C-alpha positions in Angstrom: 10.8 23.2 -6.8 11.2 26.8 -5.4 10.0 26.1 -1.8 12.4 23.2 -1.6 15.2 25.1 -3.0 14.6 27.9 -0.4 14.4 25.3 2.1 17.7 23.3 1.0 15.8 20.2 0.7 17.3 18.1 -2.5 14.7 16.9 -5.0 14.5 13.0 -5.3 14.2 11.3 -8.5 12.1 8.2 -7.2 12.8 5.0 -8.9 11.8 3.1 -5.6 8.1 3.2 -6.1 5.3 4.7 -4.2 7.2 4.7 -0.9 5.7 6.8 1.8 9.1 8.2 2.7 9.3 9.8 -0.5 5.8 11.4 -0.7 4.1 8.2 -1.8 2.6 9.6 -5.0 2.2 12.8 -7.2 -1.2 13.9 -7.9 -2.5 15.2 -11.4 -3.5 18.7 -12.1 -7.1 17.7 -12.1 -6.7 16.5 -8.6 -4.9 19.4 -7.7 -7.6 21.8 -9.0 -10.4 20.1 -7.0 -8.4 19.9 -3.8 -8.0 23.8 -4.0 -11.7 24.1 -4.8 -12.3 21.9 -1.6 -10.6 24.5 0.5 -13.7 25.5 2.3 -15.2 24.7 5.9 -17.5 21.6 5.6 -19.1 19.1 8.0 -16.4 16.5 7.8 -19.1 13.8 9.1 -21.1 14.5 6.3 -18.5 14.7 3.9 -17.1 11.4 5.0 -20.6 9.7 4.7 -21.3 11.0 1.3 -17.8 10.2 -0.2 -18.3 6.7 1.3 -21.5 6.2 -0.4 -20.4 7.6 -3.8 -17.3 5.5 -3.9 -19.1 2.3 -2.5 -21.5 2.9 -5.5 -18.3 3.5 -8.0 -16.8 0.1 -6.8 -20.0 -1.8 -6.3 -19.4 -2.7 -2.7 -21.5 -2.4 0.4 -19.5 0.4 2.0 -16.5 2.5 2.1 -14.7 4.5 4.7 -11.9 7.2 3.4 -9.2 6.9 5.8 -5.6 8.5 6.1 -3.8 5.6 4.4 -3.8 2.1 4.3 -2.4 1.9 7.9 -5.4 3.8 9.5 -7.8 1.7 7.2 -6.1 -1.5 8.9 -6.1 0.0 12.4 -9.6 0.8 12.4 -10.9 -2.4 10.6 -9.0 -4.4 13.5 -10.6 -2.3 15.9 -14.0 -2.6 14.3 -13.8 -6.5 14.5 -13.0 -6.2 18.5 -15.6 -3.4 19.3 -18.5 -4.0 16.6 -20.7 -1.1 17.3 -20.5 -1.2 21.2 -19.7 2.4 22.3 -18.3 1.2 25.8 -15.7 -1.0 23.7 -15.1 1.6 21.4 -14.1 3.9 24.2 -11.8 1.3 25.7 -9.7 0.3 22.7 -6.4 -0.1 22.7 -7.3 -1.5 26.2 -8.5 -4.9 25.2 -7.8 -6.8 28.5 -10.1 -9.6 28.8 -11.9 -9.0 25.6 -11.7 -11.4 22.6 -9.0 -9.5 20.6 -6.9 -12.4 18.8 -6.3 -12.1 14.9 -4.8 -14.9 13.2 -2.1 -14.5 10.4 -0.3 -16.9 8.6 3.3 -16.8 9.4 4.8 -16.4 5.9 2.5 -13.3 5.5 4.0 -11.4 8.2 5.5 -8.1 7.7 6.5 -5.0 9.6 3.1 -3.5 8.7 1.2 -5.7 10.9 1.9 -3.0 13.5 -0.9 -1.3 12.0 -3.3 -4.1 13.4 -1.7 -4.3 16.9 -2.0 -0.7 17.7 -5.9 -1.2 18.1 -5.0 -3.7 20.8 -5.3 -6.7 18.8 -3.2 -9.4 19.4 -1.6 -11.2 16.5 -1.4 -15.0 16.4 0.8 -16.5 14.0 -0.3 -19.8 12.3 1.4 -22.2 10.1 5.3 -22.3 9.9 7.9 -21.5 7.4 6.7 -24.2 5.0 3.1 -22.5 4.5 -0.2 -23.1 6.2 -3.0 -25.6 6.1 -6.7 -25.4 6.4 -6.7 -27.8 9.3 -4.1 -25.4 11.0 -6.2 -22.3 10.5 -9.7 -24.2 11.5 -7.9 -25.4 14.8 -6.5 -21.8 15.5 -10.1 -20.4 15.7 -11.1 -19.9 19.3 -13.5 -18.2 21.5 -10.9 -15.1 21.7 -10.5 -14.9 17.7 -12.2 -11.7 16.4 -10.6 -11.8 12.8 -8.3 -13.5 10.4 -5.8 -11.2 8.6 -4.6 -11.7 4.8 -1.9 -10.0 3.1 -3.0 -9.7 -0.6 -2.3 -11.2 -3.1 -0.8 -13.9 -1.0 1.2 -15.3 -4.0 4.0 -17.2 -1.7 4.6 -20.8 -1.6 2.5 -22.6 1.1 0.3 -19.8 1.6 -3.4 -20.9 2.3 -5.5 -19.1 -0.7 -7.8 -16.3 0.3 -10.8 -18.2 -0.9 -10.0 -21.0 1.5 -9.4 -18.4 4.1 -12.9 -16.9 3.6 -14.5 -20.3 3.5 -13.0 -21.6 7.0 -13.5 -18.2 8.8 -17.1 -17.7 7.8 -18.0 -21.3 8.7 -17.2 -20.2 12.1 -18.5 -16.6 11.6 -15.0 -14.9 12.0 -14.6 -11.9 9.6 -11.6 -11.6 7.2 -9.4 -8.5 7.0 -7.4 -8.0 3.8 -4.4 -5.7 3.6 -4.6 -4.9 -0.3 -2.4 -1.9 -0.2 -1.2 -1.5 -3.6 -3.6 -4.0 -5.3 -5.2 -1.4 -7.5 -4.5 -2.8 -11.1 -6.2 -4.5 -12.8 -9.0 -2.1 -11.5 -11.1 -5.1 -10.8 -9.0 -5.6 -7.6 -10.7 -2.7 -6.0 -13.7 -4.9 -5.8 -12.5 -8.3 -6.2 -11.7 -9.2 -2.5 -15.1 -7.8 -1.2 -16.9 -9.5 -4.1 -15.2 -13.0 -2.9 -16.6 -12.5 0.4 -13.7 -10.6 2.4 -15.4 -8.6 5.2 -13.0 -5.7 5.4 -10.5 -4.6 2.8 -7.7 -1.8 3.0 -6.1 -0.2 0.2 -3.6 2.7 -0.1 -5.1 5.4 -2.1 -1.6 6.8 -3.1 -1.3 3.8 -5.5 -4.2 5.3 -7.6 -2.9 8.9 -7.5 -4.5 10.3 -4.5 -2.2 11.9 -1.8 0.4 10.0 0.0 -1.8 10.4 3.5 -5.1 8.7 2.1 -6.6 5.3 1.7 -10.1 3.3 1.8 -11.6 0.8 3.6 -14.2 -1.2 1.8 -16.5 -3.9 3.0 -19.6 -5.0 5.0 -21.5 -2.1 6.1 -21.8 -3.2 9.7 -18.1 -3.4 10.1 -17.1 -0.6 7.9 -19.6 1.6 10.2 -17.8 0.3 13.3 -14.7 1.2 11.7 -16.2 4.8 11.1 -17.1 4.8 14.9 -13.4 4.1 16.0 -12.1 6.7 13.5 -11.7 10.5 14.1 -15.1 11.0 12.5 -16.6 8.9 15.5 -14.6 11.2 17.6 -15.6 14.4 16.1 -19.0 13.7 14.7 -20.5 11.3 17.0 -19.0 12.4 20.4 -17.3 8.9 20.9 -13.8 8.9 22.6 -12.2 6.8 19.8 -8.6 5.8 19.7 -8.6 6.9 15.8 -8.6 10.5 16.7 -5.1 10.9 15.8 -5.5 9.4 12.3 -7.0 12.6 10.9 -7.5 13.1 7.0 -8.4 16.8 5.7 -11.1 17.5 3.6 -9.0 18.2 0.4 -7.3 14.9 0.9 -10.6 13.1 1.0 -11.5 14.9 -2.2 -8.2 13.8 -3.8 -9.4 10.1 -3.0 -12.6 10.5 -4.9 -11.1 12.5 -8.0 -8.1 10.4 -8.1 -10.2 7.1 -8.0 -12.3 8.2 -10.9 -9.1 9.2 -13.0 -7.7 5.9 -12.3 -10.7 4.0 -13.6 -11.1 6.0 -16.6 -7.3 5.9 -17.3 -6.0 4.3 -20.4 -3.7 2.0 -18.7 -2.5 0.2 -21.8 -0.9 3.7 -22.8 0.4 4.0 -19.0 2.0 0.5 -19.3 3.6 1.4 -22.6 5.2 4.3 -21.2 6.8 2.1 -18.7 8.3 -0.1 -21.4 9.9 2.9 -23.2 11.6 4.2 -20.0 12.8 0.8 -18.9 14.3 0.4 -22.3 15.9 3.7 -22.0 18.0 2.7 -19.0 18.7 -0.8 -20.7 19.9 0.8 -23.8 22.3 3.0 -21.8 23.6 0.5 -19.3 22.8 -3.1 -20.9 26.2 -3.2 -22.9 28.5 -2.6 -20.1 30.9 -5.4 -19.3 29.6 -7.3 -16.2 26.2 -6.1 -16.3 23.0 -8.1 -16.9 19.5 -6.8 -16.9 16.0 -8.2 -16.7 12.6 -6.6 -16.9 10.4 -6.9 -14.0 6.8 -8.1 -14.8 5.5 -8.8 -11.2 2.0 -7.6 -12.0 1.8 -8.8 -15.8 3.5 -5.9 -16.9 6.9 -4.2 -17.0 7.4 -2.1 -13.8 11.1 -1.5 -14.0 14.5 -3.0 -14.7 16.7 -5.2 -12.6 20.3 -5.0 -12.7 22.8 -8.1 -11.8 26.7 -7.4 -11.4 29.5 -9.8 -12.1 31.5 -8.9 -8.8 34.8 -9.9 -10.6 34.1 -7.3 -12.9 32.1 -4.4 -11.3 34.3 -3.4 -8.3 31.4 -1.6 -6.1 28.7 -3.2 -4.2 25.1 -2.3 -4.7 25.0 -0.6 -1.6 27.6 1.6 -2.3 25.9 2.4 -5.7 22.7 3.1 -4.0 24.6 5.3 -1.5 26.3 7.4 -4.3 23.2 7.9 -6.1 21.6 9.3 -3.0 24.1 11.5 -1.8 23.8 13.5 -5.1 21.7 16.6 -5.8 19.2 15.4 -7.1 19.0 12.4 -5.0 18.2 9.3 -6.8 16.6 6.3 -5.0 16.7 2.9 -6.2 15.9 -0.6 -5.0 18.1 -3.4 -3.8 17.2 -6.7 -5.5 14.2 -6.6 -8.2 11.5 -4.2 -8.6 9.2 -6.4 -6.8 11.2 -6.0 -3.7 12.7 -9.7 -4.2 16.4 -9.9 -4.0 17.7 -11.3 -7.2 21.1 -12.0 -5.5 23.4 -10.0 -3.4 24.7 -8.4 -6.5 21.6 -6.5 -7.9 19.9 -3.4 -8.0 16.6 -2.4 -9.6 15.1 0.8 -11.0 11.4 1.0 -10.7 10.1 3.4 -13.6 6.3 3.7 -12.7 7.1 6.7 -10.2 9.5 8.5 -12.7 8.8 11.8 -14.2 9.4 12.1 -17.8 13.2 12.5 -18.3 14.2 11.1 -15.0 15.0 7.6 -16.5 17.7 9.3 -18.8 19.4 11.2 -15.9 19.3 8.0 -13.6 20.7 5.8 -16.5 23.6 8.2 -17.1 24.5 8.5 -13.5 24.3 4.6 -12.8 26.5 4.3 -15.9 29.0 6.9 -14.9 29.3 5.1 -11.5 30.1 1.6 -13.0 32.4 3.0 -15.6 34.3 4.4 -12.8 34.3 1.0 -10.9 35.1 -1.5 -13.7 
């Protein structure tokens, strides 16, 4: 913390998950060590190719491109579906005027991160409505200008067309499927699941398995991953193509962090990791759970406890969740929590959540004490 102290930047106790704004991840000592060893000049094209081959072998998928985050993976994936390996088209991106450039997306799977798709020049076309999407709606929406179908994993919302059905319908019309699987890294089988199901391009955020914040991977079909590579900064620098992905540069040390962190993640004792989350959540529950006007529950969005959600009786607790959050953020260290449940779902308007998976040891005690202090002052 010495450098942050010198700069006057406050430390954050991160109970808000793997947020890019907070740094995304904390890398292990092994990852740090090998990143330091990677501080040498190398041919980035060669490094990209070799890491892609090694990671593809580890995950048992056809091809992999290491990228500067899941966003870059999605952007180059979308571009790849528009251009394929046509150099003339690659050098036109993001100008797609007159080209097939439409990517279909179910209305109920839209998020602000869709912007990562459209920066390539792709035009997102909504299908379905608030009640969901049907196979017929997807089939009828595929036309001459369609280049891909986008899917936000895991797609577990009511009325959403399952990924298996999306793949079946899309492939029947020779249309590739792009999956945003940003945080879908556990169970570890998820890292190859979507490709094995037939999805053509799948994007992950490598911060979720312990690599640096600004890293990701794109997995999938060899021809499309190669086209994504040509649309990336590697295509620009290594192949002399004027690719739109030039600004999405990732450093050699960051690329190494992906490889090392992935190997660590796949060999991690995840039962022990998950048990530690329960212990941290219990510590918070023991400190706060007996206060008047407070009810708590454990979040098990992914089948295991990731955090604690607290609901307040507004007739007893005389402070809003937003005010609690503001007070926590304004301190030093600054404490960041979530509104609603740890899975980002609003339990009710009088709820907050503490996500324990991104806490350092002992953070949960400080957070629980601070929340308890704020609540006691407002009962």
